[in-house]
C-alpha positions in Angstrom: -37.6 37.5 -23.0 -37.4 38.3 -19.3 -34.1 39.9 -19.7 -35.2 42.0 -22.7 -38.2 43.3 -20.8 -36.1 44.0 -17.7 -33.6 45.9 -19.9 -36.4 48.1 -21.3 -36.7 46.7 -24.8 -40.1 47.0 -26.3 -41.4 43.5 -27.2 -44.1 41.9 -29.3 -44.7 38.3 -28.3 -46.3 35.8 -30.7 -47.4 32.4 -29.7 -50.5 30.4 -30.7 -49.7 27.5 -28.3 -52.4 26.4 -25.8 -50.9 25.4 -22.4 -51.1 21.7 -21.5 -50.3 19.8 -18.3 -46.6 20.3 -17.5 -46.1 23.5 -19.6 -46.4 25.7 -16.5 -43.5 24.0 -14.8 -41.2 25.0 -17.7 -42.3 28.7 -17.8 -41.5 31.2 -15.1 -44.6 33.3 -16.0 -47.3 30.5 -15.9 -49.2 28.8 -13.1 -51.2 25.6 -13.1 -54.4 27.6 -13.5 -53.2 28.6 -17.0 -53.8 25.1 -18.4 -56.1 25.3 -21.4 -55.3 29.0 -22.0 -53.1 30.6 -24.7 -49.5 30.9 -23.3 -49.1 34.6 -24.2 -52.5 35.6 -22.8 -51.8 33.7 -19.6 -48.3 35.1 -19.1 -48.9 38.7 -20.4 -49.7 40.3 -17.0 -46.7 38.7 -15.3 -44.3 39.7 -18.1 -45.7 43.3 -18.1 -45.2 43.5 -14.3 -41.4 43.2 -14.8 -41.2 46.6 -16.4 -44.2 48.9 -16.7 -42.2 51.3 -18.9 -41.9 48.7 -21.7 -44.3 48.7 -24.6 -45.5 45.0 -24.6 -47.8 43.7 -27.2 -48.9 40.2 -28.1 -50.3 38.2 -31.0 -51.8 34.7 -30.8 -52.3 34.0 -34.5 -50.2 31.2 -36.0 -47.1 32.5 -37.8 -48.4 31.0 -41.1 -51.4 33.4 -40.9 -49.4 36.6 -40.4 -48.7 38.9 -43.3 -45.3 39.8 -44.5 -45.9 43.3 -43.2 -46.2 41.9 -39.6 -42.6 40.7 -39.7 -41.2 43.7 -41.6 -42.2 46.1 -38.7 -39.5 44.6 -36.4 -35.8 45.3 -36.2 -35.1 42.0 -34.5 -37.0 38.7 -34.6 -36.2 35.9 -32.1 -37.7 32.5 -32.8 -37.6 29.6 -30.4 -38.7 26.1 -31.1 -40.4 26.9 -34.4 -40.5 25.0 -37.8 -41.4 28.1 -39.8 -38.0 29.7 -39.7 -37.3 29.2 -43.4 -40.5 31.0 -44.5 -39.7 34.0 -42.3 -36.2 34.1 -43.6 -37.6 34.4 -47.1 -39.9 37.2 -46.1 -37.1 39.2 -44.4 -34.5 38.7 -47.2 -36.8 39.1 -50.1 
């Protein structure tokens, strides 16, 4: 994601994960103070600071609660470490 933002790509980040002990050591954008917070909300300001010209949005709802229209608005979707890939593939391919 860092490279996309640095390159000027507009990004919407979706993650419903709450940060637990040790998560911040694996994420460039988090600090120890972020424990207990949503990962996207905790990292958002640091990500935005990489490139103020990028349109950066976030969503913290679980993927399973998002409508088909949410996914259809994007040209590219990148999923990492997610078990819901098959359901999203069905939405995108009809």
